[in-house]
MARZANU-465981 format. One record per residue (C-alpha): y, x, z; residue in one letter. Coordinates in nm, 3 decimals, padded with zeros to 5 digits, m for minus. Layout:
<atom <Y X Z> A>;
...
***
This chain:
<atom <09.119 13.690 08.492> M>;
<atom <08.780 13.678 08.664> H>;
<atom <08.652 13.416 08.901> W>;
<atom <08.375 13.374 09.151> R>;
<atom <08.075 13.190 09.010> R>;
<atom <07.911 12.937 09.237> T>;
<atom <07.539 13.004 09.274> N>;
<atom <07.378 12.689 09.136> V>;
<atom <07.041 12.779 09.287> S>;
<atom <07.183 12.730 09.636> T>;
<atom <07.329 12.389 09.556> L>;
<atom <07.151 12.055 09.563> T>;
<atom <07.274 11.699 09.541> N>;
<atom <07.239 11.683 09.922> D>;
<atom <07.450 11.992 09.997> T>;
<atom <07.744 12.003 09.757> W>;
<atom <07.891 11.659 09.817> R>;
<atom <08.177 11.791 10.031> T>;
<atom <08.417 11.751 09.737> G>;
<atom <08.426 11.698 09.360> P>;
<atom <08.217 11.932 09.147> V>;
<atom <08.310 12.026 08.789> V>;
<atom <08.083 12.205 08.543> L>;
<atom <08.277 12.421 08.294> V>;
<atom <08.078 12.494 07.977> V>;
<atom <08.229 12.766 07.759> D>;
<atom <08.089 13.077 07.591> D>;
<atom <08.405 13.266 07.690> V>;
<atom <08.457 13.133 08.044> P>;
<atom <08.706 13.409 08.126> G>;
<atom <08.953 13.246 07.889> S>;
<atom <08.971 12.949 08.127> L>;
<atom <09.063 13.147 08.436> G>;
<atom <09.376 12.942 08.499> M>;
<atom <09.176 12.620 08.480> I>;
<atom <08.923 12.756 08.730> H>;
<atom <09.194 12.866 08.972> E>;
<atom <09.377 12.533 08.945> T>;
<atom <09.058 12.336 09.010> L>;
<atom <08.958 12.545 09.311> E>;
<atom <09.308 12.518 09.458> N>;
<atom <09.277 12.139 09.416> A>;
<atom <08.955 12.135 09.617> G>;
<atom <08.697 12.130 09.338> Y>;
<atom <08.376 12.331 09.332> T>;
<atom <08.350 12.489 08.988> V>;
<atom <08.018 12.569 08.818> L>;
<atom <07.995 12.762 08.492> V>;
<atom <07.753 12.758 08.197> A>;
<atom <07.783 12.980 07.889> D>;
<atom <07.627 12.741 07.636> D>;
<atom <07.493 12.389 07.591> G>;
<atom <07.131 12.471 07.675> Q>;
<atom <07.229 12.644 08.000> T>;
<atom <07.448 12.345 08.087> A>;
<atom <07.152 12.108 08.053> L>;
<atom <06.946 12.338 08.275> Q>;
<atom <07.222 12.337 08.537> R>;
<atom <07.218 11.957 08.530> L>;
<atom <06.852 11.954 08.635> Q>;
<atom <06.960 12.100 08.971> K>;
<atom <07.306 11.958 09.033> V>;
<atom <07.480 11.650 08.895> V>;
<atom <07.855 11.721 08.885> P>;
<atom <08.138 11.469 08.900> D>;
<atom <08.269 11.579 08.559> A>;
<atom <08.211 11.831 08.280> I>;
<atom <08.467 12.035 08.086> L>;
<atom <08.288 12.121 07.760> M>;
<atom <08.371 12.357 07.475> D>;
<atom <08.253 12.232 07.136> A>;
<atom <08.163 12.551 06.948> V>;
<atom <07.918 12.782 07.128> M>;
<atom <07.621 12.998 07.031> P>;
<atom <07.299 12.801 07.007> G>;
<atom <07.348 12.440 07.112> M>;
<atom <07.698 12.306 07.048> S>;
<atom <07.894 12.113 07.305> G>;
<atom <07.867 11.799 07.093> F>;
<atom <07.486 11.821 07.089> E>;
<atom <07.470 11.896 07.461> A>;
<atom <07.684 11.589 07.529> C>;
<atom <07.461 11.370 07.314> R>;
<atom <07.153 11.488 07.503> R>;
<atom <07.294 11.432 07.849> L>;
<atom <07.425 11.088 07.751> K>;
<atom <07.069 10.999 07.645> A>;
<atom <06.947 11.072 07.999> D>;
<atom <06.993 10.767 08.230> P>;
<atom <07.038 10.998 08.528> A>;
<atom <07.324 11.189 08.363> L>;
<atom <07.496 10.950 08.125> R>;
<atom <07.755 10.842 08.384> H>;
<atom <07.910 11.192 08.400> I>;
<atom <08.248 11.200 08.224> P>;
<atom <08.261 11.478 07.963> V>;
<atom <08.602 11.615 07.861> I>;
<atom <08.597 11.836 07.554> F>;
<atom <08.827 12.139 07.568> M>;
<atom <08.812 12.317 07.234> T>;
<atom <09.012 12.483 06.962> G>;
<atom <08.887 12.228 06.706> L>;
<atom <09.181 12.005 06.630> S>;
<atom <09.086 11.822 06.310> E>;
<atom <09.061 11.444 06.332> T>;
<atom <08.695 11.462 06.229> S>;
<atom <08.623 11.693 06.523> D>;
<atom <08.798 11.465 06.769> V>;
<atom <08.604 11.165 06.637> L>;
<atom <08.277 11.358 06.664> E>;
<atom <08.358 11.440 07.025> G>;
<atom <08.406 11.076 07.116> F>;
<atom <08.102 10.972 06.912> A>;
<atom <07.894 11.223 07.108> A>;
<atom <07.994 11.048 07.431> G>;
<atom <08.304 11.235 07.544> G>;
<atom <08.566 11.040 07.740> V>;
<atom <08.855 11.272 07.652> D>;
<atom <08.945 11.554 07.414> Y>;
<atom <09.190 11.836 07.487> V>;
<atom <09.283 12.098 07.226> V>;
<atom <09.323 12.460 07.337> K>;
<atom <09.538 12.620 07.457> P>;
<atom <09.537 12.373 07.744> V>;
<atom <09.771 12.308 08.033> Q>;
<atom <09.580 12.340 08.359> A>;
<atom <09.781 12.071 08.538> V>;
<atom <09.720 11.830 08.250> E>;
<atom <09.346 11.889 08.264> V>;
<atom <09.355 11.835 08.640> L>;
<atom <09.532 11.502 08.596> A>;
<atom <09.279 11.390 08.334> R>;
<atom <08.991 11.495 08.559> L>;
<atom <09.124 11.293 08.849> R>;
<atom <09.158 10.984 08.632> T>;
<atom <08.813 11.007 08.477> H>;
<atom <08.638 11.089 08.805> I>;
<atom <08.808 10.792 08.973> A>;
<atom <08.702 10.568 08.685> T>;
<atom <08.345 10.696 08.705> M>;
<atom <08.332 10.636 09.079> Q>;
<atom <08.458 10.280 09.031> S>;
<atom <08.195 10.214 08.766> L>;
<atom <07.921 10.357 08.987> R>;
<atom <08.034 10.136 09.275> A>;
<atom <08.028 09.832 09.048> V>;
<atom <07.683 09.923 08.917> E>;
<atom <07.551 09.957 09.271> Q>;
<atom <07.678 09.609 09.355> V>;
<atom <07.529 09.470 09.035> I>;
<atom <07.193 09.627 09.113> D>;
<atom <07.206 09.509 09.474> A>;
<atom <07.245 09.156 09.341> E>;
<atom <06.946 09.210 09.111> G>;
<atom <07.151 09.142 08.799> A>;
<atom <07.062 09.296 08.466> G>;
<atom <07.373 09.330 08.250> L>;
<atom <07.403 09.458 07.893> L>;
<atom <07.733 09.524 07.714> V>;
<atom <07.728 09.533 07.334> L>;
<atom <07.996 09.683 07.116> G>;
<atom <08.054 09.672 06.742> H>;
<atom <07.745 09.597 06.536> G>;
<atom <07.542 09.480 06.838> R>;
<atom <07.530 09.839 06.962> R>;
<atom <07.437 09.882 07.327> L>;
<atom <07.723 10.066 07.499> I>;
<atom <07.631 10.006 07.866> W>;
<atom <07.348 09.865 08.074> Q>;
<atom <07.299 09.830 08.447> S>;
<atom <07.007 10.008 08.610> S>;
<atom <06.850 09.670 08.678> C>;
<atom <06.867 09.578 08.308> A>;
<atom <06.706 09.909 08.213> A>;
<atom <06.429 09.846 08.465> R>;
<atom <06.365 09.491 08.344> L>;
<atom <06.349 09.605 07.981> L>;
<atom <06.116 09.891 08.068> N>;
<atom <05.884 09.665 08.272> D>;
<atom <05.868 09.425 07.979> A>;
<atom <05.785 09.710 07.742> G>;
<atom <06.101 09.648 07.538> I>;
<atom <06.243 09.960 07.375> D>;
<atom <06.616 09.973 07.310> L>;
<atom <06.626 10.346 07.233> S>;
<atom <06.777 10.257 06.893> A>;
<atom <07.062 10.103 07.097> R>;
<atom <07.101 09.812 06.859> E>;
<atom <06.982 09.460 06.937> L>;
<atom <06.791 09.274 06.665> P>;
<atom <06.999 08.980 06.534> P>;
<atom <06.742 08.726 06.660> A>;
<atom <06.791 08.848 07.016> W>;
<atom <07.162 08.766 07.031> L>;
<atom <07.252 08.414 07.153> P>;
<atom <07.499 08.246 06.920> A>;
<atom <07.768 08.174 07.178> E>;
<atom <07.856 08.198 07.545> A>;
<atom <07.631 07.994 07.772> G>;
<atom <07.331 08.005 07.539> Q>;
<atom <07.006 08.194 07.604> S>;
<atom <06.735 08.348 07.391> V>;
<atom <06.383 08.427 07.511> R>;
<atom <06.251 08.758 07.379> I>;
<atom <05.884 08.857 07.389> P>;
<atom <05.782 09.170 07.573> G>;
<atom <05.459 09.363 07.598> K>;
<atom <05.445 09.308 07.973> G>;
<atom <05.635 08.982 08.015> N>;
<atom <05.906 08.783 07.837> D>;
<atom <06.274 08.810 07.920> L>;
<atom <06.572 08.580 07.883> D>;
<atom <06.901 08.704 07.737> L>;
<atom <07.198 08.488 07.833> R>;
<atom <07.530 08.522 07.652> H>;
<atom <07.792 08.549 07.929> L>;
<atom <08.119 08.616 07.748> A>;
<atom <08.309 08.811 07.483> V>;
<atom <08.583 09.044 07.604> S>;
<atom <08.929 09.068 07.451> A>;
<atom <08.808 09.377 07.264> R>;
<atom <08.504 09.203 07.121> G>;
<atom <08.244 09.341 07.364> E>;
<atom <07.956 09.100 07.425> I>;
<atom <07.817 09.071 07.779> M>;
<atom <07.455 08.960 07.819> L>;
<atom <07.258 08.881 08.133> L>;
<atom <06.893 08.993 08.132> V>;
<atom <06.651 08.807 08.357> S>;
<atom <06.289 08.711 08.402> V>;
<atom <06.237 08.348 08.289> P>;
<atom <06.276 08.091 08.569> D>;
<atom <06.407 08.353 08.813> A>;
<atom <06.741 08.286 08.987> P>;
<atom <07.041 08.441 08.815> V>;
<atom <07.402 08.483 08.923> H>;
<atom <07.721 08.373 08.751> I>;
<atom <08.097 08.376 08.790> D>;
<atom <08.239 08.318 09.138> G>;
<atom <08.589 08.454 09.083> L>;
<atom <08.729 08.102 09.068> A>;
<atom <08.709 08.086 09.448> R>;
<atom <08.982 08.349 09.483> L>;
<atom <09.348 08.254 09.501> S>;
<atom <09.431 08.476 09.205> L>;
<atom <09.655 08.378 08.920> T>;
<atom <09.496 08.377 08.572> P>;
<atom <09.675 08.703 08.488> R>;
<atom <09.564 08.866 08.815> E>;
<atom <09.209 08.760 08.741> T>;
<atom <09.227 08.920 08.396> E>;
<atom <09.363 09.244 08.541> V>;
<atom <09.092 09.250 08.809> L>;
<atom <08.816 09.188 08.556> C>;
<atom <08.931 09.482 08.343> W>;
<atom <08.965 09.698 08.655> L>;
<atom <08.603 09.614 08.740> A>;
<atom <08.505 09.746 08.396> K>;
<atom <08.659 10.084 08.479> G>;
<atom <08.981 10.053 08.278> K>;
<atom <09.291 10.249 08.379> T>;
<atom <09.627 10.079 08.428> N>;
<atom <09.738 10.204 08.087> R>;
<atom <09.419 10.069 07.926> D>;
<atom <09.467 09.732 08.094> I>;
<atom <09.828 09.723 07.981> G>;
<atom <09.726 09.795 07.621> D>;
<atom <09.459 09.525 07.629> I>;
<atom <09.675 09.257 07.790> L>;
<atom <10.000 09.375 07.626> Q>;
<atom <10.162 09.454 07.961> L>;
<atom <10.352 09.758 08.080> S>;
<atom <10.165 09.990 08.322> P>;
<atom <10.428 09.904 08.584> R>;
<atom <10.350 09.531 08.549> T>;
<atom <09.978 09.605 08.578> V>;
<atom <10.047 09.800 08.898> S>;
<atom <10.238 09.503 09.046> K>;
<atom <09.953 09.267 08.961> H>;
<atom <09.708 09.503 09.128> L>;
<atom <09.923 09.520 09.440> E>;
<atom <09.894 09.142 09.471> H>;
<atom <09.520 09.155 09.395> V>;
<atom <09.459 09.416 09.667> F>;
<atom <09.651 09.207 09.919> Q>;
<atom <09.458 08.889 09.836> K>;
<atom <09.122 09.067 09.847> L>;
<atom <09.208 09.255 10.163> G>;
<atom <09.122 09.595 10.012> V>;
<atom <09.311 09.920 09.965> E>;
<atom <09.135 10.103 09.679> T>;
<atom <09.050 10.038 09.316> R>;
<atom <08.680 10.100 09.373> S>;
<atom <08.669 09.850 09.661> A>;
<atom <08.846 09.586 09.451> A>;
<atom <08.611 09.650 09.156> A>;
<atom <08.303 09.624 09.377> A>;
<atom <08.426 09.302 09.541> M>;
<atom <08.512 09.151 09.202> A>;
<atom <08.165 09.222 09.072> T>;
<atom <08.004 09.086 09.387> S>;
<atom <08.202 08.764 09.361> L>;
<atom <08.113 08.727 08.996> Q>;
<atom <07.746 08.747 09.083> L>;
<atom <07.707 08.573 09.419> D>;
<atom <07.641 08.213 09.313> E>;
<atom <07.272 08.146 09.254> T>;
<atom <07.180 07.921 08.963> V>;
<atom <06.831 07.835 08.839> H>;
<atom <06.763 07.798 08.471> R>;
<atom <06.640 07.459 08.356> P>;
***
């Protein structure tokens, strides 16, 4: 099966935003004809790259909503291409779904370690891939909406995973660190920079100016949230208490604001997806919103809208 290739040279980020765009990266793109047809019938614009290097070149012109990536290709592998795009602040938000014939556990783990959000072994079911795309694009859009609210509030947030590894930072945090001449390219915070417990702060020296790191909280999965700020500048803290949400609804909303799916939230809170859906129905009613992204953005805004000055 052959498909029509979209001419990337005629597309820009100002012209293609009439619907979702997916970049398919595969050295044998004809083998994914059914995927291409399914995506186009669902309203997606499909771009194609034959290898990892070409994919990175495509991304200099157009930033898609998601990428379907083969792992084994001539030249640059899909894993390496994913690592490179995840190192670029302008591209790291793009969800990458690996679609490959590699099925060993070590391959799957490498795919996730490279930055992939999902891993599908060939031969694939087109409708399954479509469902996964919808979920990951919706999650990405929610996260982007949350980040925009965070940045609008001027809040610099860092999220650390296992071993003090940096797994997410807001654009404001990246800007504050860069202005202070602090390099986190190693993506691991020095032990002296991590406040001992929630509520405590540590001042770290920068080449331009110092910064304060405030320990906000530890998630149920052990992720540490830090607030980055310039010393003596106003910072923002939790305002969710002003909502008439139950403790469980608040927990569900907080995880929604972090981009988790209903199934993820259920796993974290040990609830069924159906129960999570019921909680979200109540949350949407109380917030006066209709979509997940609107609820996530409002939750983040409320968490950050009370101004407090450091002593």
